[in-house]
Kinemage of the C-alpha trace (Angstrom):
@kinemage 1
@onewidth
@group {chain A} dominant
@subgroup {mainchain}
@vectorlist {calphas} color= white
{ca unk a 1} P 0.000 0.000 0.000
{ca unk a 2} L 2.865 2.345 0.659
{ca unk a 3} L 4.325 1.656 -2.739
{ca unk a 4} L 0.975 2.479 -4.329
{ca unk a 5} L 0.738 5.794 -2.448
{ca unk a 6} L 4.312 6.638 -3.374
{ca unk a 7} L 3.586 5.942 -7.056
{ca unk a 8} L 0.539 8.227 -6.989
{ca unk a 9} L 2.519 10.976 -5.341
{ca unk a 10} L 5.314 10.717 -7.928
{ca unk a 11} L 2.790 10.768 -10.738
{ca unk a 12} L 1.153 13.889 -9.270
{ca unk a 13} L 4.543 15.565 -8.922
{ca unk a 14} L 5.421 14.785 -12.540
{ca unk a 15} L 2.121 16.232 -13.771
{ca unk a 16} L 2.662 19.516 -11.945
{ca unk a 17} L 6.222 19.860 -13.218
{ca unk a 18} L 5.640 18.656 -16.762
{ca unk a 19} L 5.191 21.581 -19.214
{ca unk a 20} L 3.071 19.424 -21.484
{ca unk a 21} L -0.683 20.047 -21.319
{ca unk a 22} L -2.821 17.424 -19.649
{ca unk a 23} L -4.209 14.786 -21.959
{ca unk a 24} L -7.817 15.927 -21.541
{ca unk a 25} L -7.054 19.539 -22.656
{ca unk a 26} L -6.784 20.395 -26.365
{ca unk a 27} L -3.236 20.990 -27.534
{ca unk a 28} L -2.179 24.637 -27.693
{ca unk a 29} L -1.477 25.930 -31.173
{ca unk a 30} L 2.152 26.336 -31.934
{ca unk a 31} L 4.004 28.682 -34.191
{ca unk a 32} L 7.425 28.060 -35.540
{ca unk a 33} L 9.552 30.319 -37.734
{ca unk a 34} L 9.307 27.798 -40.551
{ca unk a 35} L 5.528 28.188 -40.623
{ca unk a 36} L 4.101 30.612 -43.138
{ca unk a 37} L 2.954 33.738 -41.207
{ca unk a 38} L 0.586 34.718 -44.027
{ca unk a 39} L -1.445 31.559 -43.595
{ca unk a 40} L -5.002 32.445 -42.588
{ca unk a 41} L -5.503 29.202 -40.670
{ca unk a 42} L -2.596 29.932 -38.366
{ca unk a 43} L -3.575 30.879 -34.745
{ca unk a 44} L -1.132 32.539 -32.375
{ca unk a 45} L -1.047 31.355 -28.768
{ca unk a 46} L -1.178 34.922 -27.460
{ca unk a 47} L -3.747 37.639 -28.058
{ca unk a 48} L -2.594 40.912 -29.525
{ca unk a 49} L -3.842 43.961 -27.616
{ca unk a 50} L -5.974 46.460 -29.462
{ca unk a 51} L -4.829 50.025 -30.073
{ca unk a 52} L -7.334 51.255 -27.474
{ca unk a 53} L -5.837 48.912 -24.866
{ca unk a 54} L -2.333 50.115 -25.717
{ca unk a 55} L -3.433 53.764 -25.541
{ca unk a 56} L -5.080 53.155 -22.172
{ca unk a 57} L -1.940 51.497 -20.816
{ca unk a 58} L 0.258 54.305 -22.129
{ca unk a 59} L -2.061 56.925 -20.662
{ca unk a 60} L -2.033 55.267 -17.239
{ca unk a 61} L 1.762 55.221 -17.305
{ca unk a 62} L 2.269 58.805 -18.485
{ca unk a 63} L -0.640 60.392 -16.582
{ca unk a 64} L -0.750 58.823 -13.134
{ca unk a 65} L -3.786 59.731 -11.054
{ca unk a 66} L -3.329 62.871 -8.950
{ca unk a 67} L -2.345 62.332 -5.353
{ca unk a 68} L -5.156 62.566 -2.842
{ca unk a 69} L -5.689 66.067 -1.462
{ca unk a 70} L -4.043 66.768 1.864
{ca unk a 71} L -6.339 66.506 4.850
{ca unk a 72} L -8.099 69.756 5.628
{ca unk a 73} L -6.599 71.730 8.478
{ca unk a 74} L -8.695 72.265 11.555
{ca unk a 75} L -9.014 76.046 11.541
{ca unk a 76} L -10.447 76.061 15.046
{ca unk a 77} L -7.118 75.079 16.605
{ca unk a 78} L -4.837 77.547 14.831
{ca unk a 79} L -2.938 80.064 16.881
{ca unk a 80} L -3.491 83.753 16.220
{ca unk a 81} L -0.168 83.942 14.341
{ca unk a 82} L -1.093 80.917 12.194
{ca unk a 83} L -4.436 82.568 11.422
{ca unk a 84} L -2.955 85.777 10.014
{ca unk a 85} L -2.137 84.513 6.480
{ca unk a 86} L -5.655 83.089 6.174
{ca unk a 87} L -7.148 86.345 7.457
{ca unk a 88} L -5.094 88.276 4.903
{ca unk a 89} L -6.486 86.073 2.139
{ca unk a 90} L -10.060 86.441 3.409
{ca unk a 91} L -9.603 90.206 3.673
{ca unk a 92} L -8.925 90.350 -0.057
{ca unk a 93} L -12.129 88.519 -0.990
{ca unk a 94} L -14.949 91.009 -1.748
{ca unk a 95} L -17.661 88.346 -1.332
{ca unk a 96} L -16.308 87.438 2.098
{ca unk a 97} L -16.142 91.081 3.150
{ca unk a 98} L -19.729 91.632 2.005
{ca unk a 99} L -20.939 88.647 4.046
{ca unk a 100} L -18.930 89.823 7.050
{ca unk a 101} L -20.442 93.299 6.707
{ca unk a 102} L -23.941 91.776 6.742
{ca unk a 103} L -23.151 89.862 9.945
{ca unk a 104} L -21.843 93.058 11.530
{ca unk a 105} L -24.977 95.014 10.488
{ca unk a 106} L -27.272 92.281 11.855
{ca unk a 107} L -25.400 92.459 15.158
{ca unk a 108} L -25.713 96.246 15.299
{ca unk a 109} L -29.464 95.989 14.577
{ca unk a 110} L -29.904 93.389 17.337
{ca unk a 111} L -27.955 95.533 19.819
{ca unk a 112} L -30.156 98.531 18.982
{ca unk a 113} L -33.371 96.466 19.364
{ca unk a 114} L -32.227 95.177 22.749
{ca unk a 115} L -31.269 98.663 23.932
{ca unk a 116} L -34.638 100.056 22.803
{ca unk a 117} L -36.505 97.237 24.568
{ca unk a 118} L -34.674 97.858 27.840
{ca unk a 119} L -35.112 101.642 27.608
{ca unk a 120} L -38.836 101.172 26.962
{ca unk a 121} L -39.110 98.869 29.986
{ca unk a 122} L -37.317 101.464 32.144
{ca unk a 123} L -39.535 104.319 30.998
{ca unk a 124} L -42.699 102.237 31.528
{ca unk a 125} L -41.562 101.572 35.084
{ca unk a 126} L -40.936 105.261 35.753
{ca unk a 127} L -44.338 106.250 34.360
{ca unk a 128} L -46.203 103.487 36.147
{ca unk a 129} L -47.008 103.302 39.790
{ca unk a 130} L -44.574 100.469 40.603
{ca unk a 131} L -42.076 100.492 43.395
{ca unk a 132} L -38.370 100.714 42.724
{ca unk a 133} L -38.014 97.135 43.982
{ca unk a 134} L -40.519 95.809 41.402
{ca unk a 135} L -38.896 97.876 38.651
{ca unk a 136} L -35.424 96.535 39.488
{ca unk a 137} L -36.793 92.990 39.553
{ca unk a 138} L -38.309 93.436 36.079
{ca unk a 139} L -35.062 94.868 34.710
{ca unk a 140} L -32.968 92.039 36.193
{ca unk a 141} L -35.382 89.511 34.662
{ca unk a 142} L -35.148 91.254 31.280
{ca unk a 143} L -31.314 91.386 31.562
{ca unk a 144} L -31.155 87.606 32.187
{ca unk a 145} L -33.345 86.925 29.164
{ca unk a 146} L -31.344 89.373 27.067
{ca unk a 147} L -28.101 87.622 28.028
{ca unk a 148} L -29.505 84.265 26.899
{ca unk a 149} L -30.677 85.875 23.674
{ca unk a 150} L -27.264 87.472 23.143
{ca unk a 151} L -25.485 84.147 23.668
{ca unk a 152} L -27.739 82.685 20.960
{ca unk a 153} L -26.766 85.499 18.569
{ca unk a 154} L -23.078 84.922 19.357
{ca unk a 155} L -23.408 81.181 18.743
{ca unk a 156} L -25.087 81.769 15.374
{ca unk a 157} L -22.342 84.208 14.385
{ca unk a 158} L -19.612 81.798 15.482
{ca unk a 159} L -21.141 79.043 13.345
{ca unk a 160} L -21.523 81.395 10.356
{ca unk a 161} L -17.906 82.536 10.607
{ca unk a 162} L -16.697 78.956 10.984
{ca unk a 163} L -18.652 78.025 7.845
{ca unk a 164} L -17.031 80.968 6.041
{ca unk a 165} L -13.561 79.581 6.867
{ca unk a 166} L -12.567 82.091 9.548
{ca unk a 167} L -9.844 80.634 11.792
{ca unk a 168} L -10.539 80.175 15.518
{ca unk a 169} L -14.317 80.390 15.097
{ca unk a 170} L -16.659 77.695 16.329
{ca unk a 171} L -19.579 77.798 18.763
{ca unk a 172} L -18.060 78.058 22.239
{ca unk a 173} L -18.314 79.818 25.562
{ca unk a 174} L -14.715 79.090 26.577
{ca unk a 175} L -13.166 82.406 27.713
{ca unk a 176} L -9.770 81.682 26.132
{ca unk a 177} L -11.334 80.785 22.780
{ca unk a 178} L -13.574 83.869 22.971
{ca unk a 179} L -10.536 86.127 23.515
{ca unk a 180} L -8.827 84.606 20.472
{ca unk a 181} L -12.012 85.044 18.435
{ca unk a 182} L -12.166 88.702 19.494
{ca unk a 183} L -8.584 89.253 18.275
{ca unk a 184} L -9.368 87.592 14.950
{ca unk a 185} L -12.548 89.628 14.593
{ca unk a 186} L -10.630 92.856 15.260
{ca unk a 187} L -8.404 92.065 12.267
{ca unk a 188} L -11.414 91.300 10.050
{ca unk a 189} L -13.248 94.462 11.063
{ca unk a 190} L -10.094 96.352 10.112
{ca unk a 191} L -10.545 95.042 6.555
{ca unk a 192} L -14.108 96.352 6.535
{ca unk a 193} L -12.905 99.802 7.565
{ca unk a 194} L -10.418 99.993 4.660
């Protein structure tokens, strides 16, 4: 039995190493230099690529695909000094400056509305027959609501400026980030004044 297994193994090894095709496969056509190349019945063992295939291969070799774009920088983490070149570029964009001017005007309008509302509340209290204690309580209540409203305006502006590509801007209440945003905004407002 061992001899039989050894014979099968040798036969299998010979088949895998033998360059001849297996007996059940049709023989591959052959081409020899003595054969007439003009014969129409002659078949070559290899396929000849079409011109389109050759052009495609040549194009892929001479025009490699562009490298992937570098990852976008996180503008929210830039230092003030790193922000300056970006601010300079933004300051030269008329569309950006127009949008920034609109944000600034909206803020000025909101500040004026809030001031008018508070002044009206004060004058109503002076004209009415309410005690000073009640008047102060109403004003403190209005001030708390106005502060919440103002924080909402600031958050909307921070998101708008972040969307516009302004460094350091993102919705936050962090005092350090707010100071950096104020410095950046001072530079941008300077472009509006030019």
